[in-house]
N, C-alpha and C positions, 0 to 999 in steps of 0.2 A: 370861249373865255374859261369855262369850267375845266375843259381838258388841259389848257395851259397851266391852270392852278395845280391840277393833279400832277403834272410833270414837274412843276417847281417844288411841290411838297409831296414827294413820294412816301408811301407807307414805310414806317420804321419797324423792322422785325423785332420780335420779342427778345431775341438774343442781344440785340444792340442795347435795348433798355436795361437788360440784366447786367451787361458790362458796365454801363454808367452807374448803376446802383452799387455794384461791387466796388467800383472805384471810390464812390462817395463814402462807403462804409469804412474805408481805410483799414481793412483787415478785421473789422468787427464781425461777429457771428451773424450771418444772414438770418438763420432760423430764430435765434434768440431776439434779435432786434426788430425784425419785420413780420414774422409769422405770428398771428394771433391764435392762441389755443382757446377754444370756447368750452363751456360746460357740456356742450353736446358732443364733444370729441372731435370737432372740426379743426383743421389747421387752415386758417384763412390767409390768403396771400395779400400783399399790400396793394395789389392792383389786378384788374381783370380786363381782358380784351375781347374783341369780337370772336376770335378763334375759340374762346371758352364757351361759346354758345352752340358750337357744333354738336350734333347728335341729340339735341333737346327737341324731341318730336312734338311736344305739346305747344311749342312756339308757333306752329302753323295753324293753330286753332284760334277762333275769335271768341270774345265774351258771349256767353249763351250757348256755346257749342261744347259737346262732350270732348274731353273729360273735365271741362269747367275750371281748369287751372286759372284761366283769365277772367273768371266770374260766371255766375249762374245766369246772368242776363245783362242787358245793356244799361239797366238802371243802377244808380248808385245806392247810397244808404236809404233804406225804405222807411225805417222808423227811428226817431230819436226817443229814447226811453229814459225814464227816471223812476227809480225804485223808492217806495215810501214805506217806512216802518209803521204798521198799524197797531197803535196802542189805544188811542182814542179815535173811534170811527169818525166822529164829527170833525176833529182836527185833520185827520188823514184825508177826508173828503174835501175839506177846504184847501189843503195843499195840492190835491190832485187837480181840482178845478183851476187853481192859480197856474199850475204848470201847463195845463192844456191851453189855457188862454195865452200863455207866453211862448208857445211854439212846440211843446212836447207832443208827440203823437203816439206814444206808447207808455203805459203805466205798469209798474211792477209793484204789487202789494205784498210786502213781507208780513205775513200773518203768523204771529207767535202764540196767540191765544185764540181759542176756538170762537168763531162768530156764528151766531144763529141767523136765521133768515132776516129777521128784523134789523139786526146790526148790519148785515150785508147790504140791505136796501139803503140804509143810511150812508154807508160807504160809497155806494154807486149813485147816490142822489145827484141828478143833473148831468151825469156822464153818459154820453152816447157811445155805446160799445161798437157801433158800426163805424164810427169816425176815429176811434182810438183803439189801438191794440191793448188787450187786458191780459196781464200775466200774474200767476199766483205762485208765490214762493212761501211754502209752509214747512214747519218743522215735522208735522205728521204727513207721511206720504199718502195722500188721498186725492181723489178727484171730486170731492164733495162740493167744492166751490165752483167747479165747472157746471155741475148740475144746478146749483143755486143761480149761477149766472144765466143759464138757459131759461130757468123759470122767470127770472127778472126780465129777460128779453121778451118772452112771450107775453107777460103781464103788461109790458109797456109798448107792445106792438113793434118791436125791433125784429129785423130779418136775421134769423139764426145763421143763415148761409153767408152773411156778410161779416159775421163776428170772428175776428182773428185774435190769436194770443197763444199762450202756452201755460202748461201746468208742470210744476216741478215734481216729477215722479220718476225717481231713479234709485230703485232698490239695490242695484249693483254697486253704485257709489256708496250707499249706506253700509255695505259690507266692509269697505276699507276705512270708513270713518268711524264706525261703531263696533267693528270686530265681530259682527254676527249678521245673520241673514234677517231681512226685514220681516218675512212671513214665516220664518222658522223652518223653511224647506229649501233644499238645495236647488230645486228646479225653478224657483222664482215664478211659480204659477200665478202669483198675485199680479204680475205684469199683464198676462193674457186675460185674466179675469177682469181687471180694471179696464183694459182696452175694449173688450167686447161689451162691457156694460155701458161705456160712455162714447163709443166711436161715432154714434149717429146723433148725439145730443147737440154738439156744435161741430159741424162737418169740417170747418176750416181751422179748428183748434189743434195745436200740437199737444198730445196727451202724454207723451214720453219725453224725457230729457236725458242727456248725457252730460253730467256735471263735470266737464273737463277742468273747469276753473278750480275745483277742489285739488287737483293734482298740482296745478300751478301755485296755489296759495299754501300748499304744504311744502313748497320748495323745489318742485320738479323742474327739470330743464325742458326745453321746447320739444325735443324728440319724445321724451317720456309722456308729456301732456298729450301729444298727438297719438302715439302708439297705444297708450292705455285707453284713451277715449275711443279709438277705432276698434280696439279689441272688445271693449264693453258694448259698443253698438253692434258689432258682429255677433256677440253673444245673444243680444236681443233678437236679431234676425233669425238665429238658430232656434231660439225658444219658440218664436212664432211659426217658423217653418214646420216644427214638430207638431204644431196644432193645426196645420193646414192653412195658415194665413200667409199669403204671398208677400214677397219683398216689395212688389209694386204697391201693395196696400199699406204696408207698415213703414217703409222707409220715409215717405213724406211726412209721417206723423212724429218723427223723432227730431227734436231740436237739440243741437249741440250748443252748450254754453261754455265759451272759452274766456280765459282771463288774458289780458294783454299787458305785458310788462314794458320796461323802459329800454330794452335792447331793440332799438328802433327798427333797423332793417331785418333783424331776425324775426321779429313779430309780424312784419309785412309778409315775409316769405312763409311763415308758419301757416297763415290763413290760406295762402295760395296752394301750399302743399297739401293741406288737408282736404281741399275741394277735389283735387286730383285723386287722392287715395280713396276717399269715400266713394267717388264715382266708380272707381275700378272695383271696389269691394261689392257694391250694389250690383254692378254688371255681372260679376262672377257668381252672384247668387240667383242667376236665372231671371234677371230683370227683363221684362218684355218691352217696356217703354222707358228709354233712357232719360226722359224728362224727370222720372222718379229718382234718378241718381243724383239730382241736384241737392247739395247739402243745405239744410235749414240751420243757419248759424246766427247765434247772438254772441256778442262780446261785451265784457265789462272790464273797466280798468282794474289793474292789479290791486289786491289788498296786501300782498306780501311785502311790497317795498314802501308802504306808507308809514309815516312816523308821527309820534305824538309830540316830540320836541321839534321846534321850528316847523310847525304843521303847514304853514303857508307854502312851503316848498312842494307840498303835495299837489297844489294847483298847477305847478309847472310840470310835475310828473304826469298828471292825467292828460295834460295837453298833448304831449308827444305820444302818449299811449293811444289817445283817441285818434290822432292822425294816423298812426300805424294801422289801427283797426279799419278805418275808412279806406285808406289806400289799399289795404289787404283785401278789401271787398266784403266786409261783414254785412249781413242783412239788417241787423238791428244793433244798437249800441247803448250802453248805459255807463255813465261816469260816476264813480264813487265820490261822494262829498268829502272834502279835504279833512273834515273833523270827525269822520265816522268812527275812528279808533278810540276816541276818548269822550265823545258826547253824542247826545241825540242830535242828528243833523239839524241845523238851524235853517231858517228861511234864507239867510244869506248864503250858507254853504250849498243849499239846494239850488239857489239861483246861479251861483258860480258854476256848479256842475252842469246845469242845463245850458248856460251861456257858452261854455267851452265848445259844446257840440254845435250850437247855433252860429258861433263865429266861424268855425271850420267849414260849415255847410253854407250858411247864408252870405258870409263875407268872402271867405277864401274859395268857395265853390268846389270843395274837394269831392263832393258827391256828384258832380256833373261830368266827371271823366271816368270812362270804363277802364279799369286796370291801368292806372297811371304808372305802375312800376314795370310794365311790359318793356322788354328790351334792355333794361338795366343789366349790364354785364354782371355786376355784383349780386343783385337781388335774384336774378335768374339762376345763378350758380348756387346761391343759398337755398333757393326753392328746390333745386335738383338734389342737393346734399340732404336736405330734410326729408325729401321723398324716399331716398335710398336708405338712410339711417332709420327712419321711422318704420319702413317696411321690414327691415331686418329685425327690429325689436318686436314688431307685430307678429312676425313669424315665430319668434322665440316663445311668445305667449301661446301661440297656436300649437306649438310642439308640446308644451306642457299639458295641453288639453283644453285650452281656452281660458277666458277671463276668470270664471269661477274657480277653476282648479289652480290657476296662478295665484289667486288671492288666498286660497286655503294653504298653499305651500309657502306663502309669504314672499313670493318673487316680486310682485308689484310693490308691496310695502317696503321691502328691503332696498329695492332699486331707488325708490323716491327718497327714502330716509338717508341713504348714502349720499345722494346729491345734496339734500338739505343740510346735512352735517358739513359737507364740503363748503357750501355757500356760507354757513355760519362761521366756519373757520376763516373764509376769505374776508368776511366782514370784520371779524376780530382782528385780522392782520391788515386791514385796509387794502386788500387786493380787490375788493368790491366796495364801492363807495356808496354810502347813504348820506347825502349832503345834509349837514345840520345835525347829524347824529354821531357818525364815526369820523367825520371830517368837516372842518370849518363850521363848528357849532356856533349858536348864538350865545355869546359870552354872558349876556345879561338876563337870560331866561331862567326863571325859577318856578318850579311847581312843587306843591306840598303833597298833592294827591293826584294820581292818575290811575285809571283802571287798566291793569295789565292782567289779562286772563291766563290762567294756567290750564294745562291739559286736564279735562274732567275725568273723574273715575267712572268707568263704564261697567256696569254690572252685566255679568253673563258673557264677557268677551270670549269668543271661540278661537279667534286668530288675530294676528298682528294688525295694527292700524297705522294710518298716517295722521298727522296732526296739522290742522290749519293754524298758521301762526304768521307773525310778521318778523322780518329779518332784523328789525331794530330792537326787539324786545329786551335782549340782554343788556344792550347799552342803556336803554331806558331805565331798567332796574338799577343799574349802576349809578346813573345820574340822580335818580330819585332818592337813593340813599344819602347822597351828598345834600340834596335839597332839604331833606328832613333832619339833617344833623344839627346839633346845637351850635356848632361853629363851622363856617365854611372855610376849608383850608386855603391858605394863601401860597401861591407858587410865584417865586421871584426869579426873573431872568437876570443872571449876573453875566452881562455881555462885556467881553473884553478881547483885546487883540485884533486879529485879522478882521477887517470890516465886512468883507463879503461873507465869510463863514459865520461870524457872530450874528449877523442879521438873518441869514437863512435858517440857522439853527434855533434862533430865538422864535422865529415865526413857526417853525415846525413844532417846537416844544410848547408854545402857547396853545396851538390847536390841539396838541396831544392831551394836555391836562384839562383843557376846557371841555373835552368830551365827557369828563367825569363831573363837570359842574364846579371845578375848583376855580377860585378867584385867581386870575392871572395878571401879573404886573410885568410888563415889558419895559425895556430901557434902551436908550441910545448907545450906552457904553460907559465904561469906567476906566480911569487912568491906572488903577491898581486894585488888587484883591481886597485890601483893607477898606477902601472906599466902597466897594461893592457890598461887602458883608455888613458894613455899618448901615448902608441904605436898606438892606434886606431886613435887618433887625428893627429899624425904624418902622417898617411896614408889618412887623410881626409875622414874618414869613415862616411857614412850616416846612417848605421845600425850597431849596436854592438850586437852580439849574445853571450850571456853568456852560456858557456858549462861547466857543472859540474854535480855533483850528486844531487838527490832530497833533501837529508838531508842538503847539503851545501847551497842550494838555499835559505833556510829560512833566512840566514844572508847575503850571498853574493849578492843575487838579490836586496835586499833593499839598501845595500851599493853602488852597481853599479848605481842604479836608482837615488840615491841622488847626485852622483858625476858627472854624465854626463850633457851635456848642451842640444844642440838641436838634438843630435843623437837619433835615435829610438832604444829602448832597446827591445830585443827579448830573451825570455827564451827558451832554447832548451830542450823540455820535457814537461811532463804533471804531475808535482809534486803534492803530496797530499796537500801541502801548497798553492796551486794555489789560492784558495779563499781568503786567508789572504794576498797574494801578490797583488791580484786585488784590495783589499780594500785599499791598500797603493798606488794605481795608476799605477801599472804594468799591462798592458793590453795584451801584445803580447806573445803568446806561440805557438811553432810549435812542432808537434810530429807526430807519424805514423798514427794517425787518422785524421789529418788535411786534409781539402779539399785544396790541393796544389794550384790548379788553382785559386780559389777564394781568398785564402790568398795572393797569389802573386799579384793579381789584386789590392787588398787592399793596399799593400805596394807601388805599383806603384802610386796609387792615393795619398797616403800620401806624396810621393816624387815629386808630380806634373807632373808625366808622363801620358799623356793622348793620 
């Protein structure tokens, strides 16, 4: 029966598919219409087939087998983690216990102010460090809390060999964030000193970290995040090798912390690619036991794409990001609370962040399948592309002399900042969408104060830096100006003429001006210009947007311009008659190629909003 079906439905060659596609395109440019150009420099095809999997050697391996592309073992997500900001130790302890009782199995303590031993014991009161992973995220790079945790474990009869967790200690990332070395020395001897002092205190603890999430949250693309993280880790291996510490000892003690963004399939492929590359790097550094080439990986949802306006959209963003991380095979995961950018996370936002992971694991069972992306023509090709492109960039850093030399020369910072600027431009032009911020905003939202952090001034900067920021910040500043203004500008849609054009252009224009927080009044249509202008004046309109077809603009735009008073006239579209209209004094046009951010700033300035 099966053989008969195969005869009835023979395989169709790629050339036949291409011929059908070209026919359907009716002469349109294949490259422009169907090839997706990514920030990583990939040209992605509209479809992939089984033939595109040829020559991918790692497909023959299983989860748990070197080079670990398909996972470091057969288990899924090991720990569901939630990070807690420690300002009040008693409150933080209460939150931690609540999270543990609700299914969280890993705690991250964000410690911004120094804790003494008494405060630390209050923080840990009632918490069993054998049953939950404990992670320290501190501003000061130190392992002091690892020592205090070991003391706490001994005093309370916990087995130090069963305590797992990590310590944020990454002086190389400190270089690109602060513009200087942490210990004041090029050699980063502080890494080796810290490790030797603490390696036996908690044997299962990851004492070193590679904060790859810093690159992501500064605007880097996926290739940069991987390449610079691997270059950084390779630099640590080199530092330890010079001190006689083998890769077999140090590699398992390094934890990679990645951020996962909303480019769903790319993020899945990113985690699969980095497992392969790290395994190969460790192997090349004279690793004797390839079990030690397994990457220790934590992921957190991106901070770069989170927004202050329409913040509940952040809940949707973190859901797909968490899915990517788990499908990609992260060992542990934390979800950023949706309100982190503008408030101290509330019990509600912490609960939602935790429940996102619980729904994905407990209800959808994402963690029960090893490498669910395996065999996907598209994801496997993305993985391979990321491996090749990341390795090329890794070798560039190596040719410069390694991570430290690349930082000193500004190569890493310039590379990331270039992509960050491109992404900012894409957001300003709506080539990259942040829903609720630069596209489809909440028209009724109004905020008088929001915390928007600026780049801090760093004393003693020796070289260039990267800046952690959110992509939405410039739009948020723009809208906040409107929210704080004495009068909210009114934008009136004067819709007239061709029904299809006026509706589409009114919707486009409404979204356009709402991104700046202007009050938008849409209309079904007017019989004539006089009627439309009269209605606009009744509403005290500051801006009148003429919405019609290109052909009708030749007469309607001039008529409207001649009959308005102090209102600003805007033409919705980029008509062929634009030059003629400009010659008659009509200067304002908005369309899909407009730089939305700069245009809205211009209208604010014209209206006296500073």
